[in-house]
C-alpha positions as CSV (number, residue, x, y, z in Angstrom):
1,M,-84.1,-9.4,56.8
2,E,-81.3,-10.0,59.4
3,L,-80.5,-13.4,57.6
4,D,-80.2,-11.6,54.4
5,M,-77.7,-9.3,55.9
6,D,-75.7,-12.1,57.7
7,T,-75.6,-13.8,54.2
8,L,-74.3,-10.6,52.7
9,H,-71.8,-9.9,55.5
10,S,-70.5,-13.4,55.4
11,T,-69.9,-13.2,51.7
12,G,-68.0,-10.2,52.3
13,V,-65.9,-11.7,55.0
14,Y,-65.1,-14.5,52.5
15,I,-63.8,-11.9,50.1
16,I,-61.9,-10.3,52.6
17,K,-60.2,-13.6,53.6
18,Y,-59.7,-14.3,49.9
19,L,-57.8,-11.0,49.3
20,Q,-55.8,-11.2,52.6
21,E,-54.6,-14.8,51.7
22,N,-53.9,-14.2,48.0
23,F,-52.7,-10.7,48.0
24,I,-50.7,-10.4,51.1
25,N,-47.6,-9.1,49.1
26,S,-49.6,-6.0,48.4
27,Q,-50.3,-5.3,52.1
28,D,-48.2,-2.2,52.2
29,W,-49.8,-0.8,48.9
30,F,-53.3,-1.3,50.4
31,V,-52.5,0.3,53.6
32,F,-51.1,3.3,51.8
33,V,-53.9,3.7,49.6
34,S,-56.2,3.7,52.6
35,I,-54.1,6.4,54.1
36,A,-54.0,8.4,51.0
37,A,-57.8,8.3,50.5
38,D,-58.3,9.9,53.8
39,L,-60.6,13.0,53.2
40,K,-58.0,15.2,55.2
41,N,-55.7,14.9,52.1
42,T,-58.2,16.7,50.2
43,F,-57.8,19.7,52.5
44,L,-54.1,19.6,52.7
45,I,-53.1,18.7,49.2
46,F,-55.8,18.7,46.4
47,F,-57.5,22.0,47.6
48,P,-54.5,24.3,47.7
49,I,-53.6,23.1,44.4
50,W,-56.8,23.5,42.6
51,F,-57.8,26.6,44.4
52,H,-54.6,28.7,43.1
53,L,-55.0,26.8,39.6
54,C,-58.6,27.4,39.3
55,E,-60.4,29.1,42.2
56,S,-63.9,27.7,41.3
57,V,-62.8,24.2,41.3
58,G,-61.1,24.8,44.8
59,I,-64.2,26.1,46.2
60,K,-66.3,23.2,44.8
61,L,-63.9,20.7,46.3
62,I,-64.5,22.0,49.8
63,W,-68.4,22.2,49.4
64,V,-68.5,18.6,47.7
65,A,-66.0,17.1,50.4
66,V,-67.7,18.6,53.6
67,I,-71.4,18.3,52.5
68,G,-70.5,14.8,51.2
69,D,-69.0,13.6,54.4
70,W,-71.8,15.2,56.4
71,L,-74.2,13.2,54.6
72,N,-72.1,10.2,55.0
73,L,-72.4,10.7,58.8
74,I,-76.0,11.0,58.6
75,F,-76.4,7.8,56.5
76,K,-74.0,5.9,58.8
77,W,-76.1,6.8,61.8
78,I,-79.4,5.7,60.0
79,L,-78.1,2.6,58.5
80,F,-76.2,1.3,61.5
81,G,-73.7,-0.6,59.2
82,Q,-71.4,-3.1,60.9
83,R,-67.6,-3.4,60.2
84,P,-66.0,-6.7,59.3
85,Y,-63.4,-6.7,62.0
86,W,-66.0,-6.8,64.8
87,W,-69.0,-8.5,63.1
88,V,-66.9,-11.5,62.5
89,H,-66.4,-12.1,66.1
90,E,-70.0,-11.2,67.4
91,T,-72.4,-12.8,64.7
92,L,-74.3,-16.0,65.3
93,F,-74.0,-16.9,61.7
94,Y,-71.0,-19.2,62.5
95,V,-72.7,-20.8,65.5
96,N,-72.2,-24.3,64.1
97,S,-68.5,-23.4,62.7
98,S,-65.5,-21.7,63.6
99,P,-65.6,-17.9,62.3
100,P,-63.1,-17.2,59.6
101,T,-59.8,-15.4,60.8
102,I,-59.2,-12.2,59.2
103,H,-56.3,-9.9,59.9
104,Q,-56.3,-6.4,61.1
105,F,-54.1,-3.5,60.3
106,P,-53.2,0.0,61.8
107,V,-55.9,1.4,59.5
108,T,-58.6,-1.0,60.3
109,C,-60.1,0.1,63.6
110,E,-62.4,2.8,62.3
111,T,-64.8,3.6,65.3
112,G,-67.8,4.8,63.4
113,P,-70.6,2.6,61.7
114,G,-69.5,1.1,58.3
115,S,-72.1,2.0,55.7
116,P,-71.6,3.8,53.3
117,S,-67.7,3.9,53.3
118,G,-66.5,7.4,54.1
119,H,-63.2,6.6,52.3
120,A,-64.8,5.5,49.2
121,M,-67.5,8.2,49.2
122,G,-65.1,11.0,49.8
123,C,-62.6,9.7,47.2
124,S,-65.1,9.2,44.6
125,A,-66.7,12.7,45.1
126,V,-63.3,14.5,45.0
127,Y,-61.9,12.7,42.1
128,Y,-65.2,13.1,40.2
129,V,-64.9,16.9,40.8
130,M,-61.3,17.0,39.6
131,A,-61.9,14.8,36.6
132,S,-65.1,16.9,35.6
133,A,-62.7,20.0,36.0
134,V,-60.0,18.6,33.7
135,I,-62.7,17.9,31.0
136,S,-64.1,21.3,31.3
137,L,-60.9,23.4,31.5
138,V,-58.5,21.5,29.5
139,L,-60.3,19.2,27.0
140,Q,-63.1,21.6,26.9
141,N,-65.7,19.0,26.0
142,Q,-64.5,18.8,22.3
143,A,-65.7,16.0,20.1
144,T,-62.5,15.3,18.4
145,F,-61.0,11.6,18.6
146,K,-58.1,13.0,20.5
147,S,-60.4,14.5,23.1
148,R,-62.4,11.5,23.5
149,F,-59.3,9.3,23.9
150,Q,-58.0,11.7,26.6
151,R,-61.5,11.5,28.2
152,W,-61.4,7.8,28.1
153,I,-57.8,7.8,29.7
154,L,-59.1,10.2,32.4
155,W,-62.1,8.2,33.4
156,T,-60.1,5.0,33.3
157,F,-57.7,6.6,35.7
158,F,-60.7,7.6,37.9
159,W,-62.0,4.0,38.0
160,V,-58.6,2.5,38.7
161,V,-58.3,4.9,41.9
162,Q,-61.8,4.0,43.0
163,I,-61.2,0.2,42.6
164,N,-58.0,0.5,44.4
165,V,-59.6,2.4,47.2
166,C,-62.5,-0.1,47.4
167,L,-60.1,-3.2,47.3
168,S,-57.9,-1.4,50.1
169,R,-60.9,-0.7,52.4
170,V,-62.1,-4.4,52.0
171,F,-58.4,-5.9,52.3
172,V,-57.9,-4.0,55.6
173,A,-61.2,-5.5,56.9
174,A,-62.6,-1.9,57.6
175,H,-65.5,-2.3,55.4
176,F,-67.7,-4.9,53.4
177,P,-67.7,-4.9,49.8
178,H,-71.3,-3.5,49.6
179,Q,-70.3,-0.7,51.7
180,V,-67.6,0.6,49.5
181,I,-69.7,0.3,46.5
182,A,-72.4,2.2,48.0
183,G,-70.0,4.8,49.0
184,V,-68.4,5.2,45.4
185,F,-71.8,5.8,43.7
186,S,-73.0,8.1,46.7
187,G,-69.9,10.2,46.4
188,M,-70.4,10.5,42.5
189,L,-74.1,11.5,43.0
190,V,-73.1,14.4,45.4
191,S,-70.5,15.8,42.9
192,E,-72.8,15.5,40.1
193,I,-75.5,17.5,42.0
194,F,-73.0,20.1,42.9
195,N,-72.2,20.4,39.1
196,H,-75.6,22.1,38.7
197,I,-75.3,24.5,42.0
198,Q,-73.6,27.8,40.9
199,C,-74.4,29.8,44.0
200,I,-71.5,28.1,45.9
201,Y,-69.1,30.4,43.9
202,N,-70.3,33.6,45.1
203,A,-71.7,32.7,48.7
204,S,-71.1,35.3,51.2
205,V,-69.5,34.8,54.5
206,K,-72.9,34.8,56.2
207,R,-74.0,31.8,53.9
208,Y,-70.9,30.0,55.1
209,M,-71.7,30.7,58.7
210,Y,-75.4,29.7,58.4
211,T,-74.5,26.5,56.7
212,S,-72.0,25.5,59.1
213,L,-74.4,26.1,61.9
214,F,-77.0,24.2,60.1
215,L,-74.7,21.2,59.6
216,C,-73.4,21.1,63.2
217,S,-76.9,21.6,64.8
218,F,-78.6,19.2,62.6
219,A,-76.0,16.4,63.4
220,L,-76.1,17.2,67.2
221,G,-79.8,17.6,67.1
222,F,-80.4,14.3,65.3
223,F,-77.8,12.6,67.8
224,L,-79.5,13.9,70.9
225,L,-83.0,13.3,69.5
226,L,-82.3,9.4,68.9
227,R,-80.5,9.3,72.2
228,A,-83.7,10.6,74.0
229,F,-85.4,7.6,72.4
230,G,-82.8,5.2,73.6
231,V,-80.8,5.0,70.4
232,D,-77.0,5.1,71.1
233,L,-75.3,6.4,68.0
234,L,-71.9,5.9,69.4
235,W,-72.6,2.1,69.8
236,T,-69.5,1.3,67.5
237,L,-67.1,2.8,69.8
238,E,-67.5,0.0,72.4
239,K,-67.2,-2.6,69.5
240,A,-64.1,-1.0,68.2
241,K,-62.4,-1.0,71.6
242,R,-63.4,-4.6,72.2
243,W,-62.4,-6.3,68.9
244,C,-59.5,-3.8,67.7
245,A,-56.2,-6.2,67.8
246,Q,-54.1,-3.3,69.2
247,P,-55.5,-0.5,71.4
248,E,-53.0,2.1,69.9
249,W,-54.7,1.5,66.3
250,I,-57.9,3.3,67.7
251,H,-57.6,7.0,67.1
252,I,-59.9,9.7,68.3
253,D,-59.8,11.3,64.8
254,T,-61.9,8.4,63.5
255,T,-64.8,9.3,65.7
256,P,-67.8,10.8,63.9
257,F,-67.7,14.1,65.8
258,A,-64.0,14.5,65.0
259,G,-64.8,14.4,61.3
260,L,-67.8,16.7,61.8
261,F,-65.9,19.3,63.5
262,R,-62.8,19.1,61.4
263,N,-64.9,19.5,58.2
264,I,-66.9,22.3,59.5
265,G,-63.7,24.1,60.3
266,V,-62.3,23.8,57.0
267,F,-65.6,25.0,55.4
268,L,-66.1,28.0,57.7
269,G,-62.5,28.8,57.4
270,L,-62.9,29.1,53.6
271,G,-65.9,31.5,54.1
272,L,-63.9,33.8,56.5
273,A,-61.0,33.7,54.3
274,L,-62.7,34.7,51.0
275,D,-64.0,37.6,52.9
276,T,-60.7,39.1,54.1
277,Q,-58.9,42.0,52.8
278,M,-55.7,40.0,52.3
279,Y,-57.4,37.6,49.9
280,R,-58.8,40.6,48.0
281,N,-55.5,42.5,47.9
282,S,-53.7,39.3,46.6
283,C,-55.8,36.9,44.6
284,R,-58.3,39.5,43.4
285,E,-55.6,41.7,42.1
286,K,-54.1,41.7,38.7
287,K,-51.1,39.7,40.0
288,G,-53.5,37.0,41.1
289,E,-53.8,35.9,37.4
290,D,-50.1,35.5,37.0
291,I,-49.1,31.9,36.7
292,T,-45.8,32.6,38.8
293,F,-47.8,34.0,41.7
294,R,-50.2,31.0,41.4
295,L,-47.3,28.4,41.5
296,C,-45.8,30.3,44.3
297,C,-48.8,30.0,46.3
298,I,-49.1,26.4,45.7
299,L,-45.3,25.6,46.6
300,T,-45.7,27.7,49.7
301,S,-49.1,26.3,50.9
302,L,-48.2,22.6,50.6
303,P,-45.3,22.5,53.2
304,V,-47.2,24.9,55.5
305,L,-50.1,22.8,55.5
306,H,-47.8,19.7,56.0
307,M,-46.4,21.5,59.0
308,F,-49.9,22.2,60.3
309,D,-50.7,18.4,60.0
310,S,-47.7,17.5,61.8
311,F,-48.8,19.0,64.9
312,Q,-50.4,16.2,66.9
313,L,-53.2,17.4,69.3
314,S,-53.7,15.8,72.6
315,D,-56.6,13.4,72.8
316,N,-56.6,13.3,76.7
317,M,-59.7,15.4,76.9
318,E,-62.3,14.6,73.9
319,M,-64.1,18.0,73.9
320,L,-60.7,19.9,73.8
321,Y,-59.6,17.8,71.1
322,Y,-62.7,18.6,69.0
323,F,-62.3,22.3,69.7
324,L,-58.6,22.5,68.7
325,S,-59.2,20.2,65.7
326,F,-61.9,22.8,64.6
327,C,-59.5,25.7,65.1
328,K,-56.7,24.0,63.3
329,S,-59.0,23.2,60.3
330,V,-60.1,27.0,60.2
331,A,-56.4,27.8,60.1
332,V,-55.9,25.5,57.1
333,S,-58.3,27.5,54.9
334,L,-57.4,30.8,56.2
335,T,-53.6,30.0,55.4
336,T,-54.2,28.6,51.9
337,V,-56.7,31.2,50.7
338,A,-55.7,34.4,52.6
339,I,-52.2,34.4,54.5
340,V,-50.1,32.6,52.1
341,P,-51.3,34.5,48.9
342,Y,-51.1,37.8,50.7
343,C,-47.4,36.9,51.9
344,V,-46.5,35.7,48.4
345,F,-48.1,38.9,46.8
346,Q,-46.0,41.2,49.1
347,L,-42.9,39.3,48.4
348,L,-43.2,39.5,44.6
349,N,-44.2,43.2,44.7
350,W,-41.1,43.9,47.1
351,K,-38.8,42.1,44.5
352,E,-40.3,44.0,41.5
353,K,-39.9,47.2,43.3
354,K,-36.2,46.3,44.2
355,V,-35.5,45.6,40.7
356,L,-36.9,48.8,39.4
């Protein structure tokens, strides 16, 4: 089994080396794609756009992104996947020869296990939701030649995005090819499952709280249980620190618990926001159906959330960083769903009264 995995990993390293040698001129593009495919962009860009265009799609995006990334974390802890940038230095596969030289980049030094790829899984899950939404809302599942051609264009775009994300993660030596492939299909599976779950659209704030508590307690419980049996689930941190080419490329927000608390913050924030009077007084009022109101909410939310993202949290104290990251994520959902729509609603009402 170990020999089979070494063979698979060595083949992956060969592919990485081939990409880095033959597509070095595309380096900036691949680095950009890796950054763009980060799940936080779903919360900061896609979620506010879709929530105000079609609330149900925005809600589904959060459920799929958060549950999918939580499953990704559990899978990574179970599978103990290696990452190319450290495996190539530690393996005995090249004991009789020199190991291949693969380059690292600022986005290479992820600190969690490698399988399945979180970028690939999150990106495929989110884009699958958005593609399905476009088909349902715009194309309306029509059987005409024009609609079939449009669906073909849409799914071609979907696969172009996934291929670029996979190539990007392999090019920067953050993942082996089999890890990104597993990530893509795992993400699509999570999205397809949520296509058949309707209860998320009218979930109460209690359900959001209980689900958040379950996700957090299960992950922490699983971590502590395995640790009690002598299994260190943070074994990758030491490898990242040892083999990352530049210490400043290691970021605390790539650690498993950073992603967990960030996602739960966004998820819980959505539940709290949907239960506020501000949300009911704005999005649930008649003006909430007005396209001008919706566009104003989108155009206001995006720069405000960008400002949130620009606030850099101190990583000197790990637990404090996780807490502040959680609070910041709660604020993202509250701002998008409740605060911005309420302010826009009041402003538009004031302008209408002024005109009258």
